[in-house]
C-alpha positions in Angstrom: 134.2 47.4 44.1 132.0 47.9 47.1 131.5 45.0 49.5 128.5 44.7 51.7 128.7 42.7 54.9 125.3 41.3 56.0 125.1 40.3 59.7 122.1 38.4 61.1 122.1 39.2 64.8 119.8 37.2 67.2 119.2 39.3 70.3 117.5 38.4 73.6 114.1 40.1 73.0 114.1 41.5 76.6 117.4 43.3 75.8 116.4 44.8 72.5 116.3 48.4 73.6 119.7 48.2 75.2 121.1 46.4 72.2 119.8 49.1 69.8 121.3 51.8 71.9 124.7 50.0 72.2 124.7 49.2 68.5 124.2 52.9 67.7 127.2 53.8 69.7 129.3 51.0 68.1 128.0 51.9 64.7 129.0 55.6 65.1 132.6 54.4 66.0 132.7 52.1 63.0 131.4 54.9 60.7 134.7 56.8 61.4 136.8 53.9 59.9 138.3 55.3 56.7 137.1 52.4 54.5 133.6 52.1 55.9 131.0 53.5 53.5 128.0 53.3 56.0 125.8 50.9 57.8 122.2 50.2 58.6 120.5 48.4 61.4 117.1 46.9 60.6 114.7 44.8 62.8 113.1 41.7 61.3 109.3 42.0 61.3 108.7 38.2 61.3 111.3 36.9 63.8 111.3 38.4 67.3 114.8 39.4 68.4 116.3 39.2 64.9 118.2 42.2 63.5 120.1 42.6 60.3 123.2 44.8 59.9 124.1 46.0 56.4 127.5 47.6 56.3 129.4 48.7 53.2 133.2 48.7 52.7 135.5 49.9 50.0 136.8 46.3 49.5 137.0 43.0 51.3 140.7 43.1 52.3 140.1 46.3 54.2 137.0 45.0 55.8 138.9 41.8 56.9 141.7 43.9 58.3 139.1 45.9 60.3 137.3 42.8 61.4 140.4 41.4 63.2 141.5 44.8 64.6 141.6 45.3 68.4 139.1 48.1 68.0 136.5 45.8 66.4 137.2 43.0 68.9 136.2 45.6 71.6 133.0 46.5 69.6 132.0 42.8 69.4 132.6 42.4 73.1 130.2 45.4 73.8 127.5 43.7 71.8 128.1 40.1 73.0 125.8 40.3 76.2 122.8 41.0 74.0 123.3 38.3 71.4 122.1 34.7 71.4 123.3 33.8 67.9 123.9 35.1 64.4 125.8 34.7 61.1 127.8 36.8 58.7 128.1 37.0 54.9 130.4 39.1 52.9 128.9 40.0 49.5 130.1 41.9 46.4 127.9 44.5 44.8 127.0 43.4 41.3 124.5 46.0 40.4 122.5 48.7 42.1 119.4 50.2 40.4 118.4 53.7 41.6 114.7 54.6 41.7 113.3 55.9 38.5 112.6 59.6 38.4 109.1 60.6 39.1 107.0 61.6 36.1 105.1 64.8 36.0 
C-alpha cells in the first residue's frame, strides 16, 4: 500500500529561490531511491515562505529506513540553512479518484 509523506517546510522568505534550487537537487537524488514513487514541491499561496513536500513511498518501513539513512541525513543538512520550521506526517493512501474522462 502506498504511503505519502507530507512535509510542511517553513523557509526564510529571502532564501526561497536558493531553497527551491537546492530542494530540486535533493529531490532528484531521492527520486533514485528504489522505493520512492515520486515527489512534489508546492508553495503555499496564503503563507509566505511555506512549502509542502508530497512524497510517495512503497511502504512505511522502507520510508523509515530511508529517513534514518546517512544519505538522507546529508539531504536534510543541505536544506537546513533555508528552514525556520516545519512538520511531517506519514499517511496511508485510502483511495485515489482519477479524473472522469471528458465527454464528447
